[in-house]
C-alpha positions in Angstrom: 82.5 68.1 168.9 85.7 70.0 168.0 86.3 72.4 165.2 90.0 73.2 164.7 90.8 76.1 162.3 94.2 76.6 160.7 95.7 78.6 157.9 95.5 82.1 159.1 98.3 84.6 159.0 99.7 87.8 157.6 99.3 88.5 153.9 99.8 91.5 151.7 96.8 93.1 149.9 96.0 91.1 146.8 97.4 87.9 148.2 95.7 84.6 149.0 95.2 82.3 152.0 93.4 79.1 152.5 91.7 78.4 155.8 91.0 74.8 156.9 88.6 73.6 159.6 89.0 70.0 160.7 85.9 68.6 162.5 85.8 65.7 164.9 83.3 64.1 167.2 80.4 64.6 164.7 78.9 63.0 161.6 80.3 65.7 159.4 78.1 65.0 156.3 75.0 65.9 158.3 76.2 69.4 159.1 76.1 72.7 157.2 79.5 74.3 157.6 80.3 78.0 157.6 82.9 80.6 158.1 82.2 83.8 160.1 84.6 86.6 160.9 84.9 89.3 163.5 87.0 92.4 163.1 88.0 94.6 166.1 85.0 96.6 167.3 82.6 95.0 164.9 80.0 92.3 165.2 80.6 88.8 164.0 79.4 88.4 160.4 78.7 85.5 158.1 81.4 85.1 155.3 80.3 81.9 153.6 78.2 78.7 154.2 78.1 75.3 152.5 75.2 73.0 153.2 75.3 69.2 153.6 74.3 69.1 150.0 77.2 71.4 149.0 75.0 74.4 148.2 76.9 77.6 148.9 76.2 81.2 149.9 78.5 84.1 150.4 78.5 87.6 151.9 78.3 90.2 149.2 81.7 91.6 150.3 83.5 88.4 149.4 81.6 87.1 146.3 84.0 86.4 143.5 87.0 86.4 145.8 86.3 83.6 148.4 85.4 80.0 147.8 84.0 77.6 150.4 84.3 73.9 149.9 84.1 70.7 151.9 85.7 67.3 151.9 83.4 64.9 153.7 85.9 62.1 153.6 88.4 64.3 155.5 85.8 66.0 157.7 87.2 69.3 156.6 85.8 72.6 155.3 88.0 75.1 153.5 87.8 78.7 152.7 90.0 79.8 149.8 90.5 83.6 150.0 91.9 85.4 147.0 92.4 89.1 146.2 92.5 89.9 149.9 91.9 93.4 151.1 92.8 95.1 154.4 89.1 95.1 155.3 89.2 91.3 155.3 91.4 91.5 158.4 89.5 89.7 161.2 89.4 86.6 163.3 87.8 83.9 161.2 85.6 81.3 162.9 84.5 77.9 161.7 80.8 77.1 162.4 78.8 73.8 162.2 75.1 73.4 162.3 73.2 70.1 162.2 70.8 70.4 159.3 68.0 68.6 161.2 68.6 68.9 164.9 69.8 72.6 164.5 72.5 72.1 167.2 75.6 74.2 166.4 79.2 74.5 167.3 82.0 77.1 167.0 85.8 76.9 166.6 88.2 79.1 168.5 89.1 81.2 165.5 92.2 82.0 163.4 93.6 85.4 162.8 93.8 86.8 159.3 95.7 90.1 158.8 95.9 91.8 155.4 98.5 94.5 155.5 101.5 95.8 153.6 
């Protein structure tokens, strides 16, 4: 199983980015997919999750600003991030968890920096 994140970068406060995570080596539709982030000196935290049935859940800090979605035909999960704030700066990791077997996998992460 491989999870490959892309789309990170440097953006000004108030700007937008869209992260992508392309999955391979797995039956994508059987996995819940999520995005976590880790800022320097802080623990990794859940940002958003989408189940195999496309139910979603978000951290309170990103509700109304971030949107998680999935394309099962493309084996890809997305994180649309709007109204970005400096406190959103972190390495963002893609996460996959099989909904029945509970096996899980992580991507290597993509850096998001929000700064003027």
